[in-house]
N, CA, C and O of each residue as an XYZ file, in Angstrom:
916
protein
N       4.656    -28.289    -40.175
C       5.414    -27.678    -39.363
C       5.069    -26.976    -38.359
O       5.445    -27.138    -37.198
N       3.963    -25.755    -38.981
C       3.065    -25.057    -38.045
C       2.422    -25.696    -36.752
O       2.431    -25.107    -35.671
N       1.833    -27.014    -36.952
C       1.319    -27.763    -35.932
C       2.546    -28.244    -35.109
O       2.639    -28.315    -33.883
N       3.163    -28.454    -35.743
C       4.685    -28.728    -34.744
C       5.143    -27.853    -33.615
O       5.504    -28.103    -32.465
N       5.018    -26.776    -34.291
C       5.659    -25.220    -33.596
C       4.543    -24.851    -32.434
O       4.921    -24.426    -31.343
N       3.148    -25.041    -32.735
C       1.937    -24.789    -32.084
C       2.113    -25.791    -31.193
O       1.983    -25.398    -30.033
N       2.355    -26.907    -31.304
C       2.434    -27.707    -30.015
C       3.719    -27.774    -29.026
O       3.712    -28.320    -27.923
N       4.619    -27.238    -29.516
C       6.035    -26.691    -28.761
C       5.443    -25.503    -27.818
O       5.544    -25.460    -26.592
N       4.957    -24.776    -28.458
C       4.570    -23.280    -27.747
C       3.497    -23.596    -26.830
O       3.136    -22.711    -26.054
N       2.872    -24.853    -26.801
C       1.627    -24.882    -25.537
C       2.326    -25.713    -24.731
O       2.071    -25.582    -23.534
N       3.310    -26.712    -25.088
C       4.133    -27.658    -24.158
C       4.763    -26.732    -23.096
O       4.734    -26.785    -21.866
N       5.581    -25.508    -24.312
C       6.218    -24.641    -22.915
C       5.599    -23.900    -22.001
O       5.885    -23.698    -20.821
N       4.632    -23.476    -22.731
C       3.473    -22.543    -21.778
C       2.998    -23.385    -20.384
O       2.992    -22.942    -19.235
N       2.595    -24.759    -20.852
C       2.259    -25.700    -19.755
C       3.099    -25.972    -18.643
O       2.774    -26.094    -17.462
N       4.479    -26.071    -19.289
C       5.519    -26.209    -18.314
C       5.806    -24.952    -17.377
O       6.176    -25.100    -16.212
N       5.602    -23.652    -17.990
C       5.850    -22.644    -17.336
C       4.459    -22.545    -16.193
O       4.768    -22.230    -15.044
N       3.201    -22.760    -16.433
C       2.428    -22.730    -15.841
C       2.420    -23.871    -14.709
O       2.142    -23.645    -13.532
N       2.759    -25.106    -15.223
C       3.220    -25.774    -13.893
C       4.181    -25.791    -12.622
O       4.205    -26.321    -11.511
N       4.963    -24.924    -13.389
C       6.197    -24.410    -12.615
C       5.943    -23.399    -11.617
O       6.486    -23.211    -10.528
N       4.920    -22.726    -12.260
C       4.512    -21.415    -11.265
C       3.753    -22.008    -10.201
O       4.062    -21.944     -9.011
N       2.893    -22.503    -10.606
C       1.963    -23.668     -9.412
C       2.752    -24.435     -8.336
O       2.479    -24.432     -7.136
N       3.809    -25.119     -8.950
C       4.814    -25.592     -7.977
C       5.477    -24.554     -6.886
O       5.690    -24.705     -5.683
N       5.693    -23.572     -7.661
C       6.478    -22.478     -6.761
C       5.351    -21.638     -5.587
O       5.508    -21.194     -4.450
N       4.129    -21.708     -6.585
C       3.180    -21.085     -5.394
C       2.485    -22.304     -3.982
O       2.082    -22.122     -2.833
N       2.622    -23.316     -4.727
C       2.242    -24.409     -3.561
C       3.340    -24.382     -2.424
O       3.012    -24.131     -1.264
N       4.788    -24.672     -2.814
C       5.674    -24.505     -2.165
C       5.870    -23.520     -0.982
O       6.240    -23.739      0.171
N       5.558    -22.516     -1.526
C       5.370    -20.893     -0.906
C       4.571    -21.322      0.046
O       5.004    -21.533      1.179
N       3.459    -21.485     -0.247
C       2.111    -21.529      0.665
C       2.416    -22.337      1.960
O       2.352    -21.952      3.127
N       2.801    -23.688      1.405
C       3.097    -24.455      2.575
C       4.660    -24.268      3.548
O       5.052    -25.026      4.436
N       5.105    -23.445      3.209
C       6.374    -23.053      3.755
C       6.085    -22.228      4.792
O       6.658    -22.223      5.881
N       4.750    -21.187      4.271
C       4.374    -20.351      5.200
C       3.545    -20.487      6.351
O       3.219    -19.635      7.178
N       3.105    -22.338      6.227
C       2.459    -22.893      7.455
C       3.391    -23.526      8.499
O       3.027    -24.194      9.467
N       4.774    -23.181      8.120
C       5.457    -23.763      9.087
C       6.527    -22.916      9.748
O       7.080    -22.131      8.978
N       6.867    -22.906     10.786
C       7.865    -21.893     11.926
C       8.481    -21.756     11.046
O       8.498    -22.493     10.060
N       9.309    -20.484     11.278
C      10.555    -20.032     10.580
C      11.743    -20.792     10.536
O      12.488    -20.890      9.560
N      11.908    -21.414     11.825
C      12.836    -22.479     12.269
C      12.908    -23.697     11.234
O      13.934    -24.285     10.891
N      11.785    -23.913     10.872
C      11.449    -25.349      9.980
C      11.522    -25.149      8.448
O      11.639    -26.143      7.732
N      11.458    -23.930      7.921
C      11.130    -23.673      6.711
C      12.769    -23.822      5.847
O      12.603    -24.065      4.652
N      13.481    -23.771      6.048
C      14.710    -23.975      5.211
C      14.911    -25.637      5.231
O      15.406    -26.254      4.287
N      14.571    -26.082      6.125
C      15.142    -27.884      5.929
C      13.820    -28.098      4.972
O      14.115    -28.615      3.894
N      12.414    -27.804      5.147
C      11.638    -27.862      5.087
C      11.530    -27.621      2.825
O      10.923    -28.139      1.888
N      12.550    -26.533      3.050
C      12.505    -26.152      1.477
C      13.524    -26.785      0.523
O      13.352    -26.941     -0.686
N      14.888    -27.216      1.415
C      15.667    -27.699      0.812
C      15.398    -29.282      0.697
O      16.110    -29.792     -0.168
N      14.767    -29.947      1.186
C      14.139    -31.024      1.286
C      13.195    -31.417      0.143
O      13.247    -32.531     -0.379
N      12.142    -30.253     -0.308
C      11.273    -30.448     -1.287
C      11.868    -29.981     -2.594
O      11.611    -30.452     -3.702
N      12.659    -29.036     -2.331
C      13.492    -28.541     -3.746
C      14.361    -29.220     -4.394
O      14.535    -29.063     -5.603
N      15.188    -30.277     -3.491
C      16.221    -31.066     -3.985
C      16.971    -30.734     -4.894
O      17.595    -29.746     -4.507
N      17.280    -31.032     -5.965
C      18.591    -30.667     -6.493
C      17.902    -29.386     -7.445
O      18.700    -28.731     -8.115
N      16.854    -29.127     -7.493
C      16.389    -27.815     -8.261
C      16.665    -26.557     -7.759
O      15.868    -25.894     -7.096
N      17.773    -26.224     -8.063
C      18.137    -24.823     -7.273
C      17.320    -23.705     -7.638
O      16.911    -22.850     -6.853
N      17.090    -23.758     -8.950
C      16.309    -22.704     -9.274
C      14.990    -22.419     -8.790
O      14.616    -21.252     -8.665
N      14.060    -23.657     -8.430
C      12.984    -23.531     -7.742
C      12.962    -23.031     -6.144
O      11.962    -22.632     -5.548
N      14.399    -23.159     -5.568
C      14.544    -23.133     -4.342
C      14.716    -21.605     -4.281
O      14.164    -20.975     -3.378
N      15.561    -20.910     -5.335
C      15.925    -19.617     -5.242
C      14.466    -19.095     -5.733
O      14.495    -18.022     -5.131
N      13.505    -19.092     -6.242
C      12.257    -18.639     -6.075
C      11.107    -18.757     -5.279
O      10.142    -17.996     -5.212
N      11.374    -20.013     -4.569
C      10.447    -20.120     -3.443
C      11.104    -19.105     -2.195
O      10.551    -18.372     -1.375
N      12.156    -19.340     -2.390
C      12.875    -18.245     -1.322
C      12.825    -16.794     -1.243
O      12.653    -16.125     -0.223
N      13.045    -16.258     -2.793
C      12.550    -15.031     -2.788
C      11.229    -14.570     -2.532
O      11.029    -13.393     -2.231
N      10.473    -15.257     -2.612
C       8.807    -15.103     -1.926
C       8.848    -15.075     -0.771
O       8.339    -14.083     -0.251
N       9.434    -16.084      0.101
C       9.375    -15.854      1.312
C      10.318    -14.738      1.941
O       9.971    -14.365      3.061
N      11.081    -14.339      1.581
C      11.843    -13.305      1.774
C      11.019    -11.945      1.679
O      11.105    -11.239      2.684
N      10.325    -11.520      0.757
C       9.627    -10.494      0.204
C       8.370    -10.734      1.445
O       8.113     -9.734      2.116
N       7.694    -11.853      1.718
C       6.783    -11.775      2.898
C       7.278    -11.441      4.125
O       6.422    -11.093      4.938
N       8.670    -11.445      4.578
C       9.350    -11.571      5.985
C       9.605    -10.290      6.076
O       9.707     -9.751      7.179
N       9.761     -9.534      4.782
C      10.213     -8.108      4.875
C       9.078     -7.288      4.924
O       9.074     -6.232      5.557
N       7.789     -7.853      4.081
C       6.565     -7.090      4.634
C       6.017     -6.978      5.905
O       5.415     -6.048      6.441
N       6.369     -8.230      6.347
C       5.755     -8.197      8.018
C       6.637     -7.470      8.927
O       6.165     -7.124     10.010
N       8.041     -7.143      8.600
C       9.190     -6.451      9.549
C       8.413     -5.262      8.938
O       7.879     -4.572      9.806
N       8.217     -4.852      7.697
C       8.208     -3.230      7.778
C       6.875     -2.782      8.589
O       6.635     -1.589      8.768
N       6.053     -3.774      9.052
C       4.680     -3.340      9.462
C       4.797     -3.426     10.992
O       3.835     -3.110     11.691
N       6.194     -3.934     11.637
C       6.331     -4.131     12.751
C       7.618     -2.669     13.140
O       7.743     -2.186     14.265
N       8.234     -2.325     12.191
C       8.828     -0.866     12.130
C       8.606      0.021     13.129
O       7.446      0.414     13.249
N       9.507      0.474     13.949
C       8.991      1.582     14.824
C       8.678      2.777     14.412
O       8.093      3.687     14.999
N       9.322      2.676     12.840
C       8.686      4.112     12.584
C       7.033      4.370     12.487
O       6.523      5.453     12.200
N       6.314      3.135     12.790
C       4.932      3.235     12.655
C       4.571      3.854     13.954
O       3.564      4.542     14.123
N       5.180      3.656     14.581
C       4.686      3.952     16.004
C       5.158      5.734     16.273
O       4.878      6.328     17.314
N       5.654      6.153     15.500
C       6.212      7.581     15.330
C       5.313      8.535     14.173
O       5.613      9.689     13.866
N       4.209      7.800     13.652
C       3.661      8.702     12.858
C       2.187      8.203     12.683
O       1.700      7.072     12.707
N       1.498      9.799     12.446
C      -0.100      9.217     12.860
C      -0.393      8.975     11.574
O      -0.123      9.759     10.664
N      -0.992      7.821     11.422
C      -1.588      7.516      9.591
C      -2.736      8.181      9.383
O      -3.182      8.183      8.236
N      -3.497      8.925     10.505
C      -4.696      9.655     10.009
C      -4.088     11.204      9.407
O      -4.659     12.042      8.710
N      -2.959     11.194      9.877
C      -2.595     12.912      9.272
C      -2.973     12.683      7.926
O      -3.053     11.610      7.328
N      -3.241     14.082      7.444
C      -3.564     14.014      5.932
C      -2.602     15.455      5.779
O      -2.506     16.331      6.638
N      -1.919     15.431      4.424
C      -1.343     16.543      4.130
C      -1.478     16.916      2.701
O      -1.185     16.241      1.714
N      -2.055     18.303      2.776
C      -2.606     19.038      1.592
C      -1.804     19.003      0.543
O      -0.838     19.643      0.959
N      -1.451     18.549     -1.003
C      -0.266     18.987     -1.669
C      -0.893     19.264     -2.815
O      -0.270     19.214     -3.875
N      -2.396     19.639     -2.764
C      -2.563     20.061     -3.891
C      -2.517     21.435     -4.319
O      -2.906     22.400     -3.660
N      -1.915     21.453     -5.699
C      -1.339     23.217     -6.560
C       0.109     22.929     -6.395
O       0.954     23.559     -7.030
N       0.419     21.956     -5.524
C       2.183     21.668     -5.388
C       2.955     21.266     -6.669
O       2.468     20.596     -7.580
N       4.317     21.791     -6.629
C       4.541     21.038     -7.865
C       5.630     19.979     -7.269
O       6.447     20.247     -6.388
N       5.467     18.615     -7.983
C       6.194     17.452     -7.934
C       7.269     17.034     -9.051
O       6.708     16.380     -9.929
N       8.442     17.184     -9.255
C       9.024     17.447    -10.572
C       8.274     17.984    -11.652
O       7.733     19.078    -11.488
N       8.147     17.306    -12.866
C       7.516     17.993    -13.617
C       6.094     18.375    -13.489
O       5.444     19.085    -14.257
N       5.690     17.761    -12.337
C       3.981     17.462    -12.164
C       3.557     18.604    -11.059
O       4.142     19.039    -10.066
N       2.323     18.892    -11.645
C       1.453     19.833    -10.522
C       0.463     18.926     -9.919
O      -0.261     18.368    -10.744
N       0.254     18.642     -8.682
C      -0.783     17.730     -8.020
C      -1.951     18.540     -7.980
O      -1.909     19.737     -7.697
N      -3.021     17.902     -8.263
C      -4.593     17.808     -9.093
C      -5.552     17.943     -7.225
O      -6.078     18.894     -6.646
N      -5.343     16.301     -6.813
C      -6.038     16.151     -5.829
C      -5.760     14.622     -5.367
O      -5.548     13.797     -6.255
N      -5.756     14.361     -4.500
C      -5.371     12.784     -3.846
C      -6.274     12.020     -4.291
O      -7.387     12.541     -4.353
N      -6.159     10.546     -4.755
C      -6.940     10.043     -5.168
C      -7.258      8.403     -4.254
O      -8.219      7.636     -4.306
N      -5.958      8.360     -3.458
C      -5.937      7.097     -2.414
C      -4.562      7.318     -1.526
O      -3.548      8.008     -1.633
N      -5.095      6.333     -0.574
C      -3.835      6.477      0.594
C      -3.885      5.084      1.151
O      -4.940      4.467      1.295
N      -2.722      4.624      1.451
C      -2.296      3.507      2.032
C      -1.393      4.137      3.341
O      -1.295      5.272      3.806
N      -0.772      2.798      3.702
C      -0.008      2.642      4.992
C       1.068      3.393      4.706
O       1.443      4.265      5.490
N       1.709      3.138      3.519
C       3.088      3.574      3.466
C       3.032      4.907      2.471
O       4.002      5.665      2.438
N       2.010      5.121      1.770
C       1.984      6.354      0.972
C       0.873      7.049      0.390
O      -0.139      6.880      1.071
N       0.712      7.680     -0.496
C      -0.372      8.580     -1.004
C      -0.372      8.613     -2.280
O       0.741      8.665     -2.804
N      -1.546      8.595     -3.154
C      -1.686      8.476     -4.470
C      -2.120      9.974     -4.905
O      -2.902     10.499     -4.112
N      -1.767     10.714     -5.972
C      -1.982     11.906     -6.240
C      -2.547     11.823     -7.706
O      -1.926     11.076     -8.462
N      -3.539     12.426     -8.165
C      -3.906     12.920     -9.648
C      -3.338     13.750     -9.980
O      -3.722     14.718     -9.323
N      -2.322     14.134    -10.886
C      -1.290     14.898    -11.642
C      -1.456     15.708    -12.724
O      -2.356     15.411    -13.509
N      -0.682     16.811    -12.969
C      -0.989     17.154    -14.416
C       0.609     17.723    -14.806
O       1.229     18.566    -14.157
N       0.995     17.150    -15.813
C       2.216     17.682    -16.582
C       2.276     19.030    -16.617
O       1.437     19.630    -17.290
N       3.225     19.707    -15.938
C       3.288     21.211    -15.663
C       4.780     22.058    -16.346
O       5.201     23.202    -16.174
N       5.136     21.251    -16.916
C       6.205     21.906    -17.425
C       6.134     22.292    -18.766
O       7.160     22.769    -19.253
N       5.210     22.194    -19.415
C       4.964     22.978    -20.403
C       5.250     22.667    -21.889
O       5.221     23.392    -22.884
N       5.616     20.997    -21.678
C       6.365     20.072    -23.153
C       5.277     19.300    -23.247
O       5.314     19.041    -24.450
N       4.296     18.728    -22.814
C       2.917     18.371    -22.914
C       1.979     18.459    -22.044
O       2.165     18.869    -20.898
N       0.527     17.964    -22.647
C      -0.400     17.975    -21.902
C      -0.597     16.526    -21.188
O      -0.762     15.641    -22.029
N      -0.623     16.033    -19.741
C      -0.757     14.499    -19.812
C      -1.050     14.523    -17.966
O      -0.451     15.235    -17.159
N      -2.189     13.475    -17.656
C      -2.436     13.169    -16.231
C      -1.961     11.912    -16.041
O      -2.076     10.972    -16.828
N      -1.290     11.913    -14.716
C      -0.362     10.652    -14.200
C      -1.303     10.416    -12.808
O      -2.002     11.266    -12.257
N      -1.132      9.178    -12.458
C      -1.122      9.094    -10.721
C       0.326      9.134    -10.286
O       1.253      8.475    -10.756
N       0.355      9.909     -9.431
C       1.454     10.302     -8.590
C       1.477      9.459     -7.304
O       0.518      9.516     -6.535
N       2.593      8.640     -7.032
C       2.551      8.056     -5.709
C       3.908      8.844     -5.145
O       4.815      9.170     -5.910
N       3.935      9.098     -3.792
C       4.405      9.598     -2.989
C       4.160      8.828     -1.651
O       3.067      8.500     -1.190
N       5.770      8.542     -0.965
C       5.968      8.149      0.423
C       5.484      9.094      1.334
O       5.769     10.267      1.091
N       4.809      8.845      2.339
C       3.976      9.997      3.719
C       5.095     10.497      4.313
O       5.922      9.803      4.905
N       5.164     12.007      4.136
C       6.243     12.973      5.084
C       6.233     11.994      6.717
O       5.327     11.465      7.361
N       7.573     12.101      6.895
C       8.688     11.542      7.935
C       8.305      9.927      7.645
O       7.672      9.572      8.639
N       8.368      9.303      7.126
C       8.252      7.684      6.689
C       9.253      7.320      5.939
O       9.302      6.139      5.593
N      10.279      8.241      5.514
C      11.186      7.912      4.512
C      12.661      7.393      5.268
O      13.709      8.038      5.246
N      12.483      6.242      5.847
C      13.333      5.373      6.675
C      13.850      4.708      5.234
O      13.364      4.608      4.107
N      15.141      4.292      5.899
C      15.750      3.784      4.832
C      15.399      2.140      4.254
O      15.723      1.722      3.142
N      14.686      1.382      5.278
C      13.922      0.236      4.716
C      12.439      0.639      4.315
O      11.736     -0.368      4.231
N      11.907      1.563      4.103
C      10.798      2.108      3.496
C      11.370      2.254      1.877
O      11.043      1.524      0.941
N      12.281      3.368      1.832
C      12.655      3.766      0.703
C      13.235      2.674     -0.023
O      12.936      2.758     -1.215
N      14.012      1.597      0.266
C      14.219      0.474     -0.451
C      13.260     -0.408     -0.626
O      13.603     -1.372     -1.311
N      12.092     -0.412     -0.211
C      11.155     -0.929     -0.672
C      10.452     -0.230     -1.397
O       9.661     -0.866     -2.094
N      10.440      1.005     -1.511
C       9.286      2.035     -2.625
C      10.372      1.936     -3.733
O       9.756      1.692     -4.770
N      11.677      2.011     -3.988
C      12.422      1.658     -4.601
C      12.253      0.473     -5.518
O      12.170      0.596     -6.740
N      12.207     -0.641     -4.904
C      11.947     -2.169     -5.438
C      10.754     -2.146     -6.033
O      10.560     -2.841     -7.030
N       9.547     -1.155     -5.383
C       8.097     -1.454     -6.129
C       8.128     -0.666     -7.585
O       7.287     -0.814     -8.472
N       9.200      0.140     -7.631
C       9.327      0.953     -8.591
C       9.525      0.439    -10.139
O       8.889      0.542    -11.188
N      11.107     -0.348     -9.588
C      11.601     -1.378    -10.420
C      10.672     -2.409    -10.998
O      10.646     -2.584    -12.216
N       9.874     -3.129    -10.146
C       8.888     -3.933    -10.389
C       7.784     -3.299    -11.574
O       7.436     -3.961    -12.553
N       7.454     -2.330    -11.380
C       6.674     -1.837    -12.332
C       7.354     -1.201    -13.487
O       6.596     -0.614    -14.259
N       8.413     -1.190    -13.728
C       9.038     -0.833    -14.982
C       9.270     -1.998    -15.637
O       9.738     -1.737    -16.746
N       9.153     -3.209    -15.450
C       9.391     -4.202    -15.876
C       8.152     -5.338    -16.115
O       8.189     -6.510    -16.487
N       6.915     -4.340    -15.683
C       5.868     -5.229    -16.268
C       5.281     -4.358    -17.433
O       5.185     -3.138    -17.299
N       4.846     -5.072    -18.703
C       4.190     -4.584    -19.878
C       3.285     -5.593    -20.008
O       3.481     -6.806    -20.065
N       2.206     -4.927    -20.052
C       0.806     -5.654    -20.167
C      -0.490     -4.907    -20.484
O      -0.835     -4.082    -19.637
N      -1.283     -5.061    -21.588
C      -2.302     -4.021    -21.958
C      -3.302     -4.084    -20.734
O      -4.017     -3.084    -20.668
N      -3.518     -5.038    -19.742
C      -4.364     -4.688    -18.990
C      -3.476     -4.016    -17.643
O      -4.117     -3.951    -16.595
N      -2.489     -3.671    -17.624
C      -1.603     -3.459    -16.148
C      -1.205     -1.738    -16.627
O      -0.748     -1.108    -17.580
N      -1.665     -1.561    -15.425
C      -1.340      0.208    -15.478
C       0.328      0.537    -15.775
O       1.087     -0.219    -15.168
N       0.913      1.479    -16.556
C       2.089      1.186    -17.121
C       2.879      2.385    -16.045
O       2.203      3.327    -15.632
N       4.172      2.265    -15.694
C       5.104      3.356    -15.048
C       5.483      4.280    -16.380
O       5.867      3.751    -17.423
N       5.365      5.428    -16.260
C       5.744      6.329    -16.979
C       6.989      7.180    -16.592
O       7.953      7.444    -17.311
N       6.778      7.532    -15.377
C       8.424      8.765    -14.569
C       8.753      8.101    -13.742
O       8.065      7.122    -13.453
N       9.793      8.356    -13.138
C       9.772      8.583    -11.407
C      11.207      9.588    -11.246
O      11.791      9.968    -12.261
N      11.527      9.836    -10.333
C      12.273     11.120     -9.644
C      12.395     11.094     -8.400
O      12.157     10.076     -7.751
N      12.831     12.335     -7.813
C      12.951     12.652     -6.533
C      12.869     14.259     -6.215
O      13.483     15.180     -6.752
N      11.756     14.283     -4.999
C      11.218     15.778     -4.873
C      12.492     16.366     -4.171
O      13.504     15.709     -3.923
N      12.281     17.861     -3.851
C      13.009     18.849     -3.530
C      13.180     18.241     -2.216
O      14.396     18.184     -2.031
N      12.812     17.955     -1.619
C      12.863     17.059      0.192
C      13.593     15.891     -0.008
O      13.746     15.181      0.985
N      14.144     15.480     -1.207
C      14.933     14.414     -1.608
C      13.927     12.647     -1.513
O      14.483     11.549     -1.488
N      12.628     12.848     -1.483
C      12.021     11.534     -1.329
C      11.522     11.307     -2.476
O      11.063     12.188     -3.203
N      11.589      9.419     -2.898
C      11.445      9.768     -4.219
C      10.198      9.613     -4.521
O       9.395      9.575     -3.588
N       9.722      9.483     -5.889
C       8.068      9.563     -6.529
C       8.168      9.080     -7.694
O       9.158      9.324     -8.383
N       7.162      8.309     -8.123
C       7.101      7.762     -9.693
C       5.455      8.012     -9.727
O       4.600      8.011     -8.841
N       5.417      8.205    -11.007
C       4.158      8.456    -11.649
C       3.549      7.285    -12.666
O       4.225      6.988    -13.651
N       2.552      6.765    -12.482
C       1.869      5.931    -13.738
C       0.791      6.547    -14.667
O       0.496      7.716    -14.915
N       0.287      5.317    -15.110
C      -0.804      5.503    -16.117
C      -2.034      6.054    -15.076
O      -2.110      5.547    -13.956
N      -2.993      7.114    -15.491
C      -3.755      7.494    -14.723
C      -4.933      6.812    -15.211
O      -5.336      7.404    -16.212
N      -5.641      5.831    -14.927
C      -6.671      5.157    -15.236
C      -8.048      5.727    -15.012
O      -8.474      5.596    -13.864
N      -8.747      6.270    -15.794
C     -10.253      6.991    -15.447
C     -11.233      5.844    -15.871
O     -11.653      5.746    -17.024
N     -11.559      5.007    -14.885
C     -12.225      4.139    -14.756
C     -13.387      3.884    -13.574
O     -13.676      4.872    -12.899
N     -13.974      2.804    -13.324
C     -14.672      2.349    -12.069
C     -14.500      0.843    -12.160
O     -14.481      0.004    -13.061
N     -14.375      0.862    -10.748
C     -14.551     -0.644    -10.027
C     -15.154     -1.481    -10.855
O     -16.070     -0.945    -11.478
N     -14.902     -3.065    -11.188
C     -15.266     -3.796    -12.099
C     -16.720     -4.324    -11.484
O     -17.710     -4.573    -12.172
N     -16.624     -4.447     -9.951
C     -18.062     -4.827     -9.627
C     -19.306     -3.882    -10.128
O     -20.434     -4.305    -10.382
N     -18.910     -2.625    -10.212
C     -19.683     -1.010    -10.401
C     -20.460     -1.115    -11.858
O     -21.637     -0.950    -12.181
N     -19.036     -1.530    -12.729
C     -19.273     -1.376    -13.744
C     -20.203     -2.344    -14.433
O     -20.987     -1.944    -15.293
N     -20.114     -3.912    -13.985
C     -20.842     -5.044    -14.299
C     -22.483     -4.526    -13.739
O     -23.524     -4.689    -14.376
N     -22.360     -3.940    -12.522
C     -23.909     -3.966    -12.171
C     -24.777     -2.959    -13.222
O     -25.859     -3.049    -13.802
N     -23.579     -1.842    -13.131
C     -24.526     -0.705    -13.680
C     -24.767     -0.734    -15.229
O     -25.438      0.134    -15.787
N     -24.141     -1.852    -15.937
C     -24.748     -2.267    -17.225
C     -25.386     -3.414    -17.244
O     -25.801     -3.841    -18.322
N     -25.568     -4.067    -16.157
C     -26.442     -5.496    -16.130
C     -25.656     -6.447    -16.692
O     -26.412     -7.325    -17.107
N     -24.674     -6.688    -16.888
C     -24.144     -7.548    -17.359
C     -24.445     -9.081    -17.243
O     -24.658     -9.552    -16.126
N     -24.467     -9.753    -18.185
C     -24.826    -10.886    -18.181
C     -23.570    -11.567    -17.429
O     -22.535    -11.021    -17.048
N     -23.993    -13.024    -17.319
C     -23.002    -14.074    -16.538
C     -21.852    -14.164    -17.534
O     -20.706    -13.884    -17.183
N     -22.163    -14.569    -18.831
C     -21.250    -14.663    -19.556
C     -20.323    -13.954    -19.900
O     -19.139    -14.258    -20.042
N     -21.150    -12.384    -20.133
C     -19.742    -11.055    -20.473
C     -19.295    -10.960    -19.012
O     -18.077    -11.139    -19.016
N     -19.721    -10.765    -17.801
C     -19.150    -10.915    -16.592
C     -17.481    -11.883    -16.795
O     -16.329    -11.449    -16.808
N     -17.960    -13.166    -16.916
C     -16.798    -14.152    -17.191
C     -15.632    -13.566    -18.136
O     -14.441    -13.655    -17.835
N     -16.228    -12.803    -19.611
C     -15.344    -12.214    -20.178
C     -14.702    -11.208    -19.611
O     -13.647    -10.945    -20.188
N     -14.927    -10.600    -18.768
C     -14.173     -9.285    -18.341
C     -12.999    -10.116    -17.148
O     -11.889     -9.771    -16.744
N     -13.770    -11.204    -16.886
C     -13.033    -11.878    -15.721
C     -11.482    -12.610    -16.242
O     -10.422    -12.825    -15.654
N     -11.893    -12.814    -17.418
C     -10.504    -13.705    -18.005
C      -9.512    -12.801    -18.485
O      -8.381    -13.234    -18.703
N      -9.831    -11.409    -18.709
C      -9.109    -10.127    -19.045
C      -8.153    -10.127    -17.740
O      -6.931    -10.178    -17.875
N      -8.846    -10.060    -16.314
C      -8.232     -9.596    -15.275
C      -7.397    -10.978    -14.871
O      -6.493    -10.861    -14.043
N      -7.672    -12.232    -15.418
C      -6.594    -13.109    -15.040
C      -6.096    -13.023    -15.803
O      -5.143    -13.715    -15.447
N      -5.780    -12.617    -17.035
C      -4.526    -12.969    -17.840
C      -3.459    -11.739    -17.120
O      -2.230    -11.763    -17.058
N      -4.161    -10.970    -16.753
C      -2.802     -9.625    -16.290
C      -2.606    -10.435    -14.822
O      -1.564    -10.087    -14.266
N      -3.075    -11.040    -14.372
C      -2.809    -11.745    -13.217
C      -1.879    -12.579    -13.324
O      -1.069    -12.737    -12.411
N      -1.831    -13.235    -14.412
C      -1.073    -14.660    -14.787
C       0.204    -14.028    -14.862
O       1.149    -14.210    -14.094
N       0.137    -13.034    -16.160
C       1.495    -11.966    -16.323
C       2.360    -11.671    -15.254
O       3.575    -11.862    -15.286
N       1.686    -11.173    -14.241
C       2.588    -10.456    -13.363
C       3.115    -12.314    -12.226
O       4.267    -12.605    -11.906
N       2.464    -12.752    -12.060
C       2.749    -14.249    -11.463
C       4.128    -14.928    -12.626
O       4.921    -15.772    -12.208
N       4.157    -14.684    -13.270
C       5.172    -15.298    -14.433
C       6.156    -14.782    -14.444
O       7.212    -15.300    -14.810
N       5.954    -13.231    -13.894
C       7.022    -12.035    -13.633
C       7.604    -12.239    -12.449
O       8.581    -11.585    -12.086
N       6.980    -13.292    -11.648
C       7.073    -13.228     -9.944
C       6.850    -12.636     -9.366
O       7.492    -12.488     -8.326
N       5.595    -11.782     -9.731
C       5.149    -10.562     -8.702
C       3.861    -10.806     -8.400
O       3.099    -11.189     -9.288
N       3.456    -10.633     -7.188
C       1.967    -11.477     -6.426
C       1.450     -9.662     -6.021
O       1.957     -8.697     -5.449
N       0.535     -9.893     -6.521
C      -0.283     -8.489     -6.091
C      -1.037     -8.905     -4.897
O      -1.883     -9.767     -5.136
N      -0.935     -8.450     -3.464
C      -1.188     -8.687     -2.389
C      -2.746     -7.895     -1.809
O      -3.153     -7.645     -0.674
N      -3.263     -7.691     -3.023
C      -4.419     -6.242     -2.404
C      -5.282     -6.495     -3.725
O      -5.590     -5.433     -4.268
N      -5.788     -7.739     -4.432
C      -6.475     -7.409     -5.430
C      -8.100     -7.457     -5.075
O      -8.593     -8.496     -4.636
N      -8.716     -6.533     -5.245
C     -10.090     -5.849     -5.112
C     -10.860     -5.289     -6.247
O     -10.356     -4.820     -7.268
N     -12.105     -5.377     -5.986
C     -12.764     -4.513     -7.227
C     -12.157     -3.033     -7.192
O     -11.610     -2.723     -8.251
N     -12.142     -2.135     -6.273
C     -11.385     -0.857     -6.146
C     -10.094     -1.116     -6.921
O      -9.796     -0.192     -7.678
N      -9.410     -1.969     -6.911
C      -8.031     -1.910     -7.553
C      -8.125     -2.497     -9.122
O      -7.142     -2.489     -9.863
N      -9.394     -2.990     -9.517
C      -9.460     -3.421    -11.001
C     -10.389     -2.317    -11.798
O     -11.608     -2.241    -11.644
N      -9.866     -1.745    -12.393
C     -11.014     -0.436    -13.158
C     -11.246     -0.996    -14.558
O     -10.501     -1.741    -15.195
N     -12.527     -0.446    -14.937
C     -12.569     -0.645    -16.177
C     -12.966      0.715    -16.953
O     -13.726      1.510    -16.399
N     -12.571      0.913    -17.929
C     -12.780      1.997    -18.458
C     -13.564      2.252    -19.718
O     -13.929      1.233    -20.303
N     -13.873      3.318    -20.212
C     -15.301      3.280    -21.116
C     -15.101      2.549    -22.404
O     -16.088      2.180    -23.041
N     -13.921      2.322    -22.820
C     -13.714      1.831    -23.980
C     -13.571      0.438    -23.815
O     -13.361     -0.281    -24.792
């Protein structure tokens, strides 16, 4: 019986892997076609598999929303070079220590719990001032929902979320004190075998995200941190 159960688990695992690969292949092929051709292509490729159709269609919709966001007029009105110092300011129960990252839509700050309940450092993500359009707020809330359902030992956890006094949403994530994977490997002069062991851990996290239909569009060494332990 244990052997049969093991085989069944492996078969289910392989089925899930094959299913995701099929979704990814159809998604990439659909992207190569014009917008007017994609619907007919998808219906023909998926035939009676409605779940497959929905999953690929949802990825196409997310991709379309991303490009629409970049074309939004709000970007024409905002100076993306502008920096706003929030150091020392209170955001919900947290006090901002320093900025640790900045992207097109928002910024990430190192912050500390400041309500006296307990000590904790977090990575606090905020929308840039002047960019809280309805579309961007919807995308921000969607990102927060995605993070809330991801539970993996190698993916930073969502800890908290709320609204600033100005009405803008924020969320607090586990603060990872580490160094980029390439820097870590070079500094410790890791062998090829040791580097591959690290890489398999990264792959397990990426596979978990893919199984939850989450695609990380900015995987790079600076986003993959190795901690001291």
